[in-house]
Structure formats: C-alpha cells, structure tokens
PQR file of N, CA, C, O and H, with PARSE charges and radii, in Angstrom:
ATOM      1  N   MET A   1       4.934   5.475  15.304 -0.4000 1.5000
ATOM      2  CA  MET A   1       4.825   4.137  14.761 -0.0000 2.0000
ATOM      3  C   MET A   1       6.195   3.668  14.264  0.5500 1.7000
ATOM      4  O   MET A   1       6.991   4.453  13.749 -0.5500 1.4000
ATOM      5  N   LYS A   2       6.436   2.407  14.430 -0.4000 1.5000
ATOM      6  CA  LYS A   2       7.687   1.812  13.985 -0.0000 2.0000
ATOM      7  C   LYS A   2       7.650   1.625  12.468  0.5500 1.7000
ATOM      8  O   LYS A   2       6.654   1.156  11.916 -0.5500 1.4000
ATOM      9  H   LYS A   2       5.789   1.770  14.849  0.4000 1.0000
ATOM     10  N   LYS A   3       8.724   1.989  11.815 -0.4000 1.5000
ATOM     11  CA  LYS A   3       8.824   1.824  10.367 -0.0000 2.0000
ATOM     12  C   LYS A   3       9.130   0.359  10.062  0.5500 1.7000
ATOM     13  O   LYS A   3      10.153  -0.177  10.486 -0.5500 1.4000
ATOM     14  H   LYS A   3       9.532   2.370  12.264  0.4000 1.0000
ATOM     15  N   ASN A   4       8.230  -0.275   9.322 -0.4000 1.5000
ATOM     16  CA  ASN A   4       8.420  -1.684   9.009 -0.0000 2.0000
ATOM     17  C   ASN A   4       8.256  -1.988   7.513  0.5500 1.7000
ATOM     18  O   ASN A   4       8.092  -3.143   7.123 -0.5500 1.4000
ATOM     19  H   ASN A   4       7.398   0.160   8.977  0.4000 1.0000
ATOM     20  N   VAL A   5       8.302  -0.936   6.682 -0.4000 1.5000
ATOM     21  CA  VAL A   5       8.169  -1.103   5.238 -0.0000 2.0000
ATOM     22  C   VAL A   5       9.471  -0.663   4.577  0.5500 1.7000
ATOM     23  O   VAL A   5       9.877   0.492   4.704 -0.5500 1.4000
ATOM     24  H   VAL A   5       8.435   0.003   7.000  0.4000 1.0000
ATOM     25  N   GLY A   6      10.118  -1.577   3.878 -0.4000 1.5000
ATOM     26  CA  GLY A   6      11.385  -1.291   3.221 -0.0000 2.0000
ATOM     27  C   GLY A   6      11.211  -0.607   1.876  0.5500 1.7000
ATOM     28  O   GLY A   6      10.088  -0.419   1.408 -0.5500 1.4000
ATOM     29  H   GLY A   6       9.788  -2.516   3.775  0.4000 1.0000
ATOM     30  N   SER A   7      12.321  -0.237   1.257 -0.4000 1.5000
ATOM     31  CA  SER A   7      12.276   0.526   0.007 -0.0000 2.0000
ATOM     32  C   SER A   7      11.689  -0.282  -1.152  0.5500 1.7000
ATOM     33  O   SER A   7      10.909   0.260  -1.935 -0.5500 1.4000
ATOM     34  H   SER A   7      13.233  -0.389   1.637  0.4000 1.0000
ATOM     35  N   THR A   8      12.037  -1.541  -1.277 -0.4000 1.5000
ATOM     36  CA  THR A   8      11.464  -2.374  -2.333 -0.0000 2.0000
ATOM     37  C   THR A   8       9.971  -2.556  -2.124  0.5500 1.7000
ATOM     38  O   THR A   8       9.194  -2.530  -3.079 -0.5500 1.4000
ATOM     39  H   THR A   8      12.670  -1.981  -0.640  0.4000 1.0000
ATOM     40  N   ASP A   9       9.576  -2.739  -0.888 -0.4000 1.5000
ATOM     41  CA  ASP A   9       8.163  -2.882  -0.545 -0.0000 2.0000
ATOM     42  C   ASP A   9       7.395  -1.603  -0.879  0.5500 1.7000
ATOM     43  O   ASP A   9       6.253  -1.665  -1.333 -0.5500 1.4000
ATOM     44  H   ASP A   9      10.206  -2.760  -0.112  0.4000 1.0000
ATOM     45  N   LYS A  10       8.014  -0.451  -0.656 -0.4000 1.5000
ATOM     46  CA  LYS A  10       7.367   0.825  -0.985 -0.0000 2.0000
ATOM     47  C   LYS A  10       7.115   0.942  -2.479  0.5500 1.7000
ATOM     48  O   LYS A  10       6.045   1.379  -2.903 -0.5500 1.4000
ATOM     49  H   LYS A  10       8.941  -0.400  -0.287  0.4000 1.0000
ATOM     50  N   ILE A  11       8.106   0.548  -3.281 -0.4000 1.5000
ATOM     51  CA  ILE A  11       7.950   0.610  -4.737 -0.0000 2.0000
ATOM     52  C   ILE A  11       6.808  -0.298  -5.187  0.5500 1.7000
ATOM     53  O   ILE A  11       5.995   0.086  -6.027 -0.5500 1.4000
ATOM     54  H   ILE A  11       8.975   0.193  -2.937  0.4000 1.0000
ATOM     55  N   ILE A  12       6.755  -1.491  -4.626 -0.4000 1.5000
ATOM     56  CA  ILE A  12       5.680  -2.432  -4.972 -0.0000 2.0000
ATOM     57  C   ILE A  12       4.322  -1.850  -4.587  0.5500 1.7000
ATOM     58  O   ILE A  12       3.352  -1.986  -5.333 -0.5500 1.4000
ATOM     59  H   ILE A  12       7.415  -1.802  -3.943  0.4000 1.0000
ATOM     60  N   ARG A  13       4.253  -1.206  -3.432 -0.4000 1.5000
ATOM     61  CA  ARG A  13       2.996  -0.599  -2.995 -0.0000 2.0000
ATOM     62  C   ARG A  13       2.568   0.532  -3.918  0.5500 1.7000
ATOM     63  O   ARG A  13       1.381   0.664  -4.219 -0.5500 1.4000
ATOM     64  H   ARG A  13       5.041  -1.095  -2.826  0.4000 1.0000
ATOM     65  N   TYR A  14       3.520   1.359  -4.378 -0.4000 1.5000
ATOM     66  CA  TYR A  14       3.192   2.424  -5.324 -0.0000 2.0000
ATOM     67  C   TYR A  14       2.687   1.850  -6.647  0.5500 1.7000
ATOM     68  O   TYR A  14       1.738   2.375  -7.228 -0.5500 1.4000
ATOM     69  H   TYR A  14       4.484   1.252  -4.134  0.4000 1.0000
ATOM     70  N   VAL A  15       3.314   0.782  -7.120 -0.4000 1.5000
ATOM     71  CA  VAL A  15       2.883   0.149  -8.371 -0.0000 2.0000
ATOM     72  C   VAL A  15       1.472  -0.418  -8.216  0.5500 1.7000
ATOM     73  O   VAL A  15       0.638  -0.252  -9.107 -0.5500 1.4000
ATOM     74  H   VAL A  15       4.085   0.356  -6.648  0.4000 1.0000
ATOM     75  N   ILE A  16       1.202  -1.081  -7.103 -0.4000 1.5000
ATOM     76  CA  ILE A  16      -0.140  -1.615  -6.851 -0.0000 2.0000
ATOM     77  C   ILE A  16      -1.159  -0.481  -6.812  0.5500 1.7000
ATOM     78  O   ILE A  16      -2.267  -0.623  -7.329 -0.5500 1.4000
ATOM     79  H   ILE A  16       1.879  -1.217  -6.380  0.4000 1.0000
ATOM     80  N   ALA A  17      -0.790   0.637  -6.205 -0.4000 1.5000
ATOM     81  CA  ALA A  17      -1.696   1.786  -6.121 -0.0000 2.0000
ATOM     82  C   ALA A  17      -2.019   2.342  -7.508  0.5500 1.7000
ATOM     83  O   ALA A  17      -3.171   2.659  -7.802 -0.5500 1.4000
ATOM     84  H   ALA A  17       0.111   0.752  -5.785  0.4000 1.0000
ATOM     85  N   VAL A  18      -1.002   2.458  -8.352 -0.4000 1.5000
ATOM     86  CA  VAL A  18      -1.223   2.979  -9.709 -0.0000 2.0000
ATOM     87  C   VAL A  18      -2.105   2.033 -10.509  0.5500 1.7000
ATOM     88  O   VAL A  18      -3.012   2.478 -11.212 -0.5500 1.4000
ATOM     89  H   VAL A  18      -0.066   2.200  -8.113  0.4000 1.0000
ATOM     90  N   VAL A  19      -1.851   0.738 -10.409 -0.4000 1.5000
ATOM     91  CA  VAL A  19      -2.662  -0.246 -11.137 -0.0000 2.0000
ATOM     92  C   VAL A  19      -4.107  -0.230 -10.630  0.5500 1.7000
ATOM     93  O   VAL A  19      -5.042  -0.282 -11.429 -0.5500 1.4000
ATOM     94  H   VAL A  19      -1.114   0.377  -9.838  0.4000 1.0000
ATOM     95  N   ALA A  20      -4.293  -0.160  -9.321 -0.4000 1.5000
ATOM     96  CA  ALA A  20      -5.652  -0.116  -8.758 -0.0000 2.0000
ATOM     97  C   ALA A  20      -6.384   1.147  -9.200  0.5500 1.7000
ATOM     98  O   ALA A  20      -7.567   1.093  -9.536 -0.5500 1.4000
ATOM     99  H   ALA A  20      -3.534  -0.118  -8.672  0.4000 1.0000
ATOM    100  N   LEU A  21      -5.684   2.286  -9.202 -0.4000 1.5000
ATOM    101  CA  LEU A  21      -6.306   3.530  -9.666 -0.0000 2.0000
ATOM    102  C   LEU A  21      -6.685   3.452 -11.137  0.5500 1.7000
ATOM    103  O   LEU A  21      -7.749   3.926 -11.534 -0.5500 1.4000
ATOM    104  H   LEU A  21      -4.723   2.330  -8.929  0.4000 1.0000
ATOM    105  N   TYR A  22      -5.822   2.860 -11.937 -0.4000 1.5000
ATOM    106  CA  TYR A  22      -6.116   2.714 -13.362 -0.0000 2.0000
ATOM    107  C   TYR A  22      -7.393   1.899 -13.575  0.5500 1.7000
ATOM    108  O   TYR A  22      -8.289   2.317 -14.309 -0.5500 1.4000
ATOM    109  H   TYR A  22      -4.958   2.475 -11.614  0.4000 1.0000
ATOM    110  N   PHE A  23      -7.468   0.739 -12.931 -0.4000 1.5000
ATOM    111  CA  PHE A  23      -8.644  -0.112 -13.117 -0.0000 2.0000
ATOM    112  C   PHE A  23      -9.896   0.499 -12.499  0.5500 1.7000
ATOM    113  O   PHE A  23     -10.996   0.295 -13.012 -0.5500 1.4000
ATOM    114  H   PHE A  23      -6.740   0.399 -12.335  0.4000 1.0000
ATOM    115  N   ALA A  24      -9.750   1.231 -11.426 -0.4000 1.5000
ATOM    116  CA  ALA A  24     -10.908   1.891 -10.825 -0.0000 2.0000
ATOM    117  C   ALA A  24     -11.429   2.993 -11.732  0.5500 1.7000
ATOM    118  O   ALA A  24     -12.640   3.177 -11.862 -0.5500 1.4000
ATOM    119  H   ALA A  24      -8.856   1.396 -11.009  0.4000 1.0000
ATOM    120  N   TYR A  25     -10.522   3.723 -12.358 -0.4000 1.5000
ATOM    121  CA  TYR A  25     -10.919   4.829 -13.223 -0.0000 2.0000
ATOM    122  C   TYR A  25     -11.480   4.333 -14.551  0.5500 1.7000
ATOM    123  O   TYR A  25     -12.456   4.887 -15.057 -0.5500 1.4000
ATOM    124  H   TYR A  25      -9.539   3.574 -12.252  0.4000 1.0000
ATOM    125  N   LYS A  26     -10.873   3.299 -15.114 -0.4000 1.5000
ATOM    126  CA  LYS A  26     -11.283   2.782 -16.423 -0.0000 2.0000
ATOM    127  C   LYS A  26     -12.389   1.735 -16.338  0.5500 1.7000
ATOM    128  O   LYS A  26     -12.986   1.378 -17.355 -0.5500 1.4000
ATOM    129  H   LYS A  26     -10.081   2.849 -14.703  0.4000 1.0000
ATOM    130  N   GLY A  27     -12.662   1.248 -15.148 -0.4000 1.5000
ATOM    131  CA  GLY A  27     -13.641   0.176 -14.998 -0.0000 2.0000
ATOM    132  C   GLY A  27     -15.071   0.650 -15.149  0.5500 1.7000
ATOM    133  O   GLY A  27     -15.352   1.848 -15.131 -0.5500 1.4000
ATOM    134  H   GLY A  27     -12.178   1.538 -14.322  0.4000 1.0000
ATOM    135  N   VAL A  28     -15.962  -0.302 -15.298 -0.4000 1.5000
ATOM    136  CA  VAL A  28     -17.385  -0.033 -15.364 -0.0000 2.0000
ATOM    137  C   VAL A  28     -17.846   0.428 -13.978  0.5500 1.7000
ATOM    138  O   VAL A  28     -17.353  -0.068 -12.965 -0.5500 1.4000
ATOM    139  H   VAL A  28     -15.733  -1.275 -15.313  0.4000 1.0000
ATOM    140  N   GLU A  29     -18.765   1.349 -13.933 -0.4000 1.5000
ATOM    141  CA  GLU A  29     -19.254   1.861 -12.648 -0.0000 2.0000
ATOM    142  C   GLU A  29     -19.861   0.712 -11.829  0.5500 1.7000
ATOM    143  O   GLU A  29     -20.870   0.114 -12.201 -0.5500 1.4000
ATOM    144  H   GLU A  29     -19.165   1.751 -14.757  0.4000 1.0000
ATOM    145  N   SER A  30     -19.215   0.439 -10.727 -0.4000 1.5000
ATOM    146  CA  SER A  30     -19.675  -0.625  -9.846 -0.0000 2.0000
ATOM    147  C   SER A  30     -19.119  -0.376  -8.452  0.5500 1.7000
ATOM    148  O   SER A  30     -18.241   0.470  -8.283 -0.5500 1.4000
ATOM    149  H   SER A  30     -18.395   0.925 -10.424  0.4000 1.0000
ATOM    150  N   PRO A  31     -19.606  -1.086  -7.468 -0.5600 1.5000
ATOM    151  CA  PRO A  31     -19.049  -0.935  -6.114  0.2800 2.0000
ATOM    152  C   PRO A  31     -17.575  -1.326  -6.033  0.5500 1.7000
ATOM    153  O   PRO A  31     -16.873  -0.871  -5.129 -0.5500 1.4000
ATOM    154  N   TRP A  32     -17.093  -2.153  -6.948 -0.4000 1.5000
ATOM    155  CA  TRP A  32     -15.693  -2.570  -6.929 -0.0000 2.0000
ATOM    156  C   TRP A  32     -14.757  -1.401  -7.190  0.5500 1.7000
ATOM    157  O   TRP A  32     -13.604  -1.422  -6.760 -0.5500 1.4000
ATOM    158  H   TRP A  32     -17.663  -2.522  -7.682  0.4000 1.0000
ATOM    159  N   ASN A  33     -15.242  -0.384  -7.891 -0.4000 1.5000
ATOM    160  CA  ASN A  33     -14.398   0.794  -8.125 -0.0000 2.0000
ATOM    161  C   ASN A  33     -14.007   1.435  -6.803  0.5500 1.7000
ATOM    162  O   ASN A  33     -12.859   1.843  -6.623 -0.5500 1.4000
ATOM    163  H   ASN A  33     -16.178  -0.367  -8.241  0.4000 1.0000
ATOM    164  N   TYR A  34     -14.949   1.523  -5.884 -0.4000 1.5000
ATOM    165  CA  TYR A  34     -14.662   2.130  -4.579 -0.0000 2.0000
ATOM    166  C   TYR A  34     -13.678   1.283  -3.778  0.5500 1.7000
ATOM    167  O   TYR A  34     -12.850   1.816  -3.040 -0.5500 1.4000
ATOM    168  H   TYR A  34     -15.881   1.192  -6.030  0.4000 1.0000
ATOM    169  N   VAL A  35     -13.771  -0.026  -3.925 -0.4000 1.5000
ATOM    170  CA  VAL A  35     -12.814  -0.917  -3.256 -0.0000 2.0000
ATOM    171  C   VAL A  35     -11.415  -0.683  -3.815  0.5500 1.7000
ATOM    172  O   VAL A  35     -10.442  -0.641  -3.062 -0.5500 1.4000
ATOM    173  H   VAL A  35     -14.444  -0.458  -4.525  0.4000 1.0000
ATOM    174  N   LEU A  36     -11.312  -0.533  -5.124 -0.4000 1.5000
ATOM    175  CA  LEU A  36     -10.007  -0.284  -5.745 -0.0000 2.0000
ATOM    176  C   LEU A  36      -9.443   1.067  -5.321  0.5500 1.7000
ATOM    177  O   LEU A  36      -8.241   1.184  -5.085 -0.5500 1.4000
ATOM    178  H   LEU A  36     -12.102  -0.568  -5.736  0.4000 1.0000
ATOM    179  N   TYR A  37     -10.292   2.092  -5.221 -0.4000 1.5000
ATOM    180  CA  TYR A  37      -9.835   3.391  -4.728 -0.0000 2.0000
ATOM    181  C   TYR A  37      -9.330   3.271  -3.291  0.5500 1.7000
ATOM    182  O   TYR A  37      -8.319   3.874  -2.931 -0.5500 1.4000
ATOM    183  H   TYR A  37     -11.269   1.998  -5.413  0.4000 1.0000
ATOM    184  N   LEU A  38     -10.029   2.500  -2.484 -0.4000 1.5000
ATOM    185  CA  LEU A  38      -9.617   2.295  -1.094 -0.0000 2.0000
ATOM    186  C   LEU A  38      -8.276   1.564  -1.018  0.5500 1.7000
ATOM    187  O   LEU A  38      -7.403   1.941  -0.236 -0.5500 1.4000
ATOM    188  H   LEU A  38     -10.850   2.010  -2.777  0.4000 1.0000
ATOM    189  N   VAL A  39      -8.117   0.529  -1.824 -0.4000 1.5000
ATOM    190  CA  VAL A  39      -6.851  -0.216  -1.857 -0.0000 2.0000
ATOM    191  C   VAL A  39      -5.711   0.707  -2.274  0.5500 1.7000
ATOM    192  O   VAL A  39      -4.637   0.680  -1.673 -0.5500 1.4000
ATOM    193  H   VAL A  39      -8.826   0.224  -2.460  0.4000 1.0000
ATOM    194  N   ALA A  40      -5.941   1.518  -3.294 -0.4000 1.5000
ATOM    195  CA  ALA A  40      -4.909   2.449  -3.755 -0.0000 2.0000
ATOM    196  C   ALA A  40      -4.544   3.440  -2.654  0.5500 1.7000
ATOM    197  O   ALA A  40      -3.366   3.728  -2.442 -0.5500 1.4000
ATOM    198  H   ALA A  40      -6.814   1.540  -3.782  0.4000 1.0000
ATOM    199  N   GLY A  41      -5.540   3.956  -1.962 -0.4000 1.5000
ATOM    200  CA  GLY A  41      -5.278   4.891  -0.874 -0.0000 2.0000
ATOM    201  C   GLY A  41      -4.480   4.267   0.255  0.5500 1.7000
ATOM    202  O   GLY A  41      -3.547   4.880   0.775 -0.5500 1.4000
ATOM    203  H   GLY A  41      -6.497   3.723  -2.134  0.4000 1.0000
ATOM    204  N   ILE A  42      -4.838   3.069   0.628 -0.4000 1.5000
ATOM    205  CA  ILE A  42      -4.114   2.376   1.697 -0.0000 2.0000
ATOM    206  C   ILE A  42      -2.665   2.113   1.286  0.5500 1.7000
ATOM    207  O   ILE A  42      -1.747   2.296   2.086 -0.5500 1.4000
ATOM    208  H   ILE A  42      -5.596   2.571   0.205  0.4000 1.0000
ATOM    209  N   MET A  43      -2.464   1.688   0.049 -0.4000 1.5000
ATOM    210  CA  MET A  43      -1.103   1.416  -0.428 -0.0000 2.0000
ATOM    211  C   MET A  43      -0.246   2.686  -0.411  0.5500 1.7000
ATOM    212  O   MET A  43       0.918   2.640  -0.014 -0.5500 1.4000
ATOM    213  H   MET A  43      -3.209   1.540  -0.600  0.4000 1.0000
ATOM    214  N   VAL A  44      -0.808   3.803  -0.835 -0.4000 1.5000
ATOM    215  CA  VAL A  44      -0.048   5.061  -0.850 -0.0000 2.0000
ATOM    216  C   VAL A  44       0.275   5.515   0.567  0.5500 1.7000
ATOM    217  O   VAL A  44       1.405   5.914   0.846 -0.5500 1.4000
ATOM    218  H   VAL A  44      -1.753   3.841  -1.158  0.4000 1.0000
ATOM    219  N   VAL A  45      -0.700   5.459   1.459 -0.4000 1.5000
ATOM    220  CA  VAL A  45      -0.474   5.912   2.837 -0.0000 2.0000
ATOM    221  C   VAL A  45       0.584   5.055   3.531  0.5500 1.7000
ATOM    222  O   VAL A  45       1.462   5.588   4.209 -0.5500 1.4000
ATOM    223  H   VAL A  45      -1.618   5.134   1.233  0.4000 1.0000
ATOM    224  N   THR A  46       0.510   3.754   3.369 -0.4000 1.5000
ATOM    225  CA  THR A  46       1.501   2.897   4.026 -0.0000 2.0000
ATOM    226  C   THR A  46       2.894   3.066   3.409  0.5500 1.7000
ATOM    227  O   THR A  46       3.898   2.937   4.108 -0.5500 1.4000
ATOM    228  H   THR A  46      -0.204   3.321   2.818  0.4000 1.0000
ATOM    229  N   ALA A  47       2.958   3.351   2.114 -0.4000 1.5000
ATOM    230  CA  ALA A  47       4.261   3.582   1.482 -0.0000 2.0000
ATOM    231  C   ALA A  47       4.852   4.916   1.933  0.5500 1.7000
ATOM    232  O   ALA A  47       6.051   5.002   2.196 -0.5500 1.4000
ATOM    233  H   ALA A  47       2.142   3.456   1.546  0.4000 1.0000
ATOM    234  N   VAL A  48       4.036   5.942   2.022 -0.4000 1.5000
ATOM    235  CA  VAL A  48       4.528   7.262   2.422 -0.0000 2.0000
ATOM    236  C   VAL A  48       4.970   7.268   3.884  0.5500 1.7000
ATOM    237  O   VAL A  48       6.017   7.825   4.214 -0.5500 1.4000
ATOM    238  H   VAL A  48       3.061   5.872   1.808  0.4000 1.0000
ATOM    239  N   THR A  49       4.181   6.653   4.754 -0.4000 1.5000
ATOM    240  CA  THR A  49       4.520   6.656   6.176 -0.0000 2.0000
ATOM    241  C   THR A  49       5.609   5.640   6.517  0.5500 1.7000
ATOM    242  O   THR A  49       6.308   5.793   7.518 -0.5500 1.4000
ATOM    243  H   THR A  49       3.331   6.201   4.486  0.4000 1.0000
ATOM    244  N   GLY A  50       5.755   4.604   5.691 -0.4000 1.5000
ATOM    245  CA  GLY A  50       6.755   3.573   5.960 -0.0000 2.0000
ATOM    246  C   GLY A  50       6.338   2.606   7.046  0.5500 1.7000
ATOM    247  O   GLY A  50       7.163   1.862   7.576 -0.5500 1.4000
ATOM    248  H   GLY A  50       5.186   4.479   4.878  0.4000 1.0000
ATOM    249  N   SER A  51       5.072   2.615   7.376 -0.4000 1.5000
ATOM    250  CA  SER A  51       4.573   1.750   8.435 -0.0000 2.0000
ATOM    251  C   SER A  51       3.273   1.084   7.990  0.5500 1.7000
ATOM    252  O   SER A  51       2.362   1.741   7.484 -0.5500 1.4000
ATOM    253  H   SER A  51       4.401   3.219   6.946  0.4000 1.0000
ATOM    254  N   CYS A  52       3.206  -0.225   8.187 -0.4000 1.5000
ATOM    255  CA  CYS A  52       2.018  -0.986   7.830 -0.0000 2.0000
ATOM    256  C   CYS A  52       1.450  -1.640   9.094  0.5500 1.7000
ATOM    257  O   CYS A  52       2.114  -2.473   9.711 -0.5500 1.4000
ATOM    258  H   CYS A  52       3.946  -0.758   8.597  0.4000 1.0000
ATOM    259  N   PRO A  53       0.226  -1.268   9.481 -0.5600 1.5000
ATOM    260  CA  PRO A  53      -0.360  -1.852  10.686  0.2800 2.0000
ATOM    261  C   PRO A  53      -0.521  -3.369  10.615  0.5500 1.7000
ATOM    262  O   PRO A  53      -0.387  -4.054  11.629 -0.5500 1.4000
ATOM    263  N   LEU A  54      -0.803  -3.886   9.448 -0.4000 1.5000
ATOM    264  CA  LEU A  54      -0.963  -5.337   9.294 -0.0000 2.0000
ATOM    265  C   LEU A  54       0.366  -6.052   9.503  0.5500 1.7000
ATOM    266  O   LEU A  54       0.402  -7.135  10.087 -0.5500 1.4000
ATOM    267  H   LEU A  54      -0.912  -3.329   8.625  0.4000 1.0000
ATOM    268  N   PHE A  55       1.459  -5.456   9.030 -0.4000 1.5000
ATOM    269  CA  PHE A  55       2.784  -6.026   9.287 -0.0000 2.0000
ATOM    270  C   PHE A  55       3.071  -6.046  10.783  0.5500 1.7000
ATOM    271  O   PHE A  55       3.653  -7.005  11.289 -0.5500 1.4000
ATOM    272  H   PHE A  55       1.429  -4.576   8.555  0.4000 1.0000
ATOM    273  N   SER A  56       2.666  -4.995  11.496 -0.4000 1.5000
ATOM    274  CA  SER A  56       2.899  -4.925  12.941 -0.0000 2.0000
ATOM    275  C   SER A  56       2.170  -6.046  13.675  0.5500 1.7000
ATOM    276  O   SER A  56       2.712  -6.637  14.609 -0.5500 1.4000
ATOM    277  H   SER A  56       2.193  -4.216  11.085  0.4000 1.0000
ATOM    278  N   VAL A  57       0.953  -6.332  13.255 -0.4000 1.5000
ATOM    279  CA  VAL A  57       0.159  -7.379  13.895 -0.0000 2.0000
ATOM    280  C   VAL A  57       0.848  -8.737  13.763  0.5500 1.7000
ATOM    281  O   VAL A  57       0.869  -9.527  14.707 -0.5500 1.4000
ATOM    282  H   VAL A  57       0.514  -5.851  12.496  0.4000 1.0000
ATOM    283  N   PHE A  58       1.411  -8.999  12.578 -0.4000 1.5000
ATOM    284  CA  PHE A  58       2.047 -10.296  12.326 -0.0000 2.0000
ATOM    285  C   PHE A  58       3.542 -10.304  12.610  0.5500 1.7000
ATOM    286  O   PHE A  58       4.192 -11.337  12.449 -0.5500 1.4000
ATOM    287  H   PHE A  58       1.394  -8.357  11.811  0.4000 1.0000
ATOM    288  N   GLY A  59       4.096  -9.175  13.028 -0.4000 1.5000
ATOM    289  CA  GLY A  59       5.518  -9.103  13.367 -0.0000 2.0000
ATOM    290  C   GLY A  59       6.444  -9.160  12.169  0.5500 1.7000
ATOM    291  O   GLY A  59       7.574  -9.635  12.280 -0.5500 1.4000
ATOM    292  H   GLY A  59       3.568  -8.336  13.158  0.4000 1.0000
ATOM    293  N   ILE A  60       5.976  -8.678  11.015 -0.4000 1.5000
ATOM    294  CA  ILE A  60       6.758  -8.691   9.785 -0.0000 2.0000
ATOM    295  C   ILE A  60       7.426  -7.331   9.608  0.5500 1.7000
ATOM    296  O   ILE A  60       6.841  -6.302   9.946 -0.5500 1.4000
ATOM    297  H   ILE A  60       5.058  -8.292  10.924  0.4000 1.0000
ATOM    298  N   SER A  61       8.635  -7.324   9.086 -0.4000 1.5000
ATOM    299  CA  SER A  61       9.312  -6.081   8.758 -0.0000 2.0000
ATOM    300  C   SER A  61      10.179  -6.295   7.528  0.5500 1.7000
ATOM    301  O   SER A  61      11.003  -7.209   7.492 -0.5500 1.4000
ATOM    302  H   SER A  61       9.110  -8.160   8.812  0.4000 1.0000
ATOM    303  N   THR A  62       9.991  -5.453   6.520 -0.4000 1.5000
ATOM    304  CA  THR A  62      10.839  -5.498   5.330 -0.0000 2.0000
ATOM    305  C   THR A  62      11.852  -4.356   5.348  0.5500 1.7000
ATOM    306  O   THR A  62      12.622  -4.185   4.403 -0.5500 1.4000
ATOM    307  H   THR A  62       9.321  -4.711   6.549  0.4000 1.0000
ATOM    308  N   ASN A  63      11.848  -3.586   6.420 -0.4000 1.5000
ATOM    309  CA  ASN A  63      12.785  -2.471   6.584 -0.0000 2.0000
ATOM    310  C   ASN A  63      14.116  -3.029   7.077  0.5500 1.7000
ATOM    311  O   ASN A  63      14.182  -3.637   8.146 -0.5500 1.4000
ATOM    312  H   ASN A  63      11.223  -3.725   7.188  0.4000 1.0000
ATOM    313  N   LYS A  64      15.165  -2.822   6.304 -0.4000 1.5000
ATOM    314  CA  LYS A  64      16.473  -3.378   6.640 -0.0000 2.0000
ATOM    315  C   LYS A  64      17.383  -2.377   7.354  0.5500 1.7000
ATOM    316  O   LYS A  64      18.534  -2.703   7.645 -0.5500 1.4000
ATOM    317  H   LYS A  64      15.111  -2.328   5.437  0.4000 1.0000
ATOM    318  N   SER A  65      16.895  -1.171   7.642 -0.4000 1.5000
ATOM    319  CA  SER A  65      17.750  -0.187   8.305 -0.0000 2.0000
ATOM    320  C   SER A  65      18.031  -0.600   9.743  0.5500 1.7000
ATOM    321  O   SER A  65      17.166  -1.137  10.434 -0.5500 1.4000
ATOM    322  H   SER A  65      15.960  -0.907   7.406  0.4000 1.0000
ATOM    323  N   LYS A  66      19.248  -0.339  10.173 -0.4000 1.5000
ATOM    324  CA  LYS A  66      19.653  -0.700  11.528 -0.0000 2.0000
ATOM    325  C   LYS A  66      19.757   0.552  12.366  0.5500 1.7000
ATOM    326  O   LYS A  66      20.306   1.561  11.922 -0.5500 1.4000
ATOM    327  H   LYS A  66      19.951   0.098   9.611  0.4000 1.0000
ATOM    328  N   LYS A  67      19.235   0.494  13.566 -0.4000 1.5000
ATOM    329  CA  LYS A  67      19.267   1.655  14.464 -0.0000 2.0000
ATOM    330  C   LYS A  67      20.267   1.464  15.554  0.5500 1.7000
ATOM    331  O   LYS A  67      20.430   2.341  16.403 -0.5500 1.4000
ATOM    332  H   LYS A  67      18.789  -0.325  13.926  0.4000 1.0000
TER
END
C-alpha cells in the first residue's frame, strides 16, 4: 500500500484514538461505546501503517516524503 499519511496526520490520529478510548471507557454502557472503540482502532491502524484507504479513494496525501 502507498503511504499517504504524514507525520502531523499520524499525531492527530493518535490523539483522536486516545480521546475516543477515553470516552468509550468512561461512557455509559451503550452501543456508542463500541463505535468509539472501532474509531480508535481504525485511527491507530492507519497511523501505524501510514496508509489510509479513504485517502486513497479521494486521492489525498498528507505524506510529504519524496521518492
């Protein structure tokens, strides 16, 4: 997969993941907790791999590295 997630974008994704995990853990038991866990998981996976499938679909890239 092509890397299309830049370093600033990765930091933002990690922050979103931590916030989503916090609210999922501290929130009232509801189906929304599972949605927040899913969002956190997706954010971590895309930050670790450096590739976002949704960015690929729309042709977006925040990765500034030159090959």
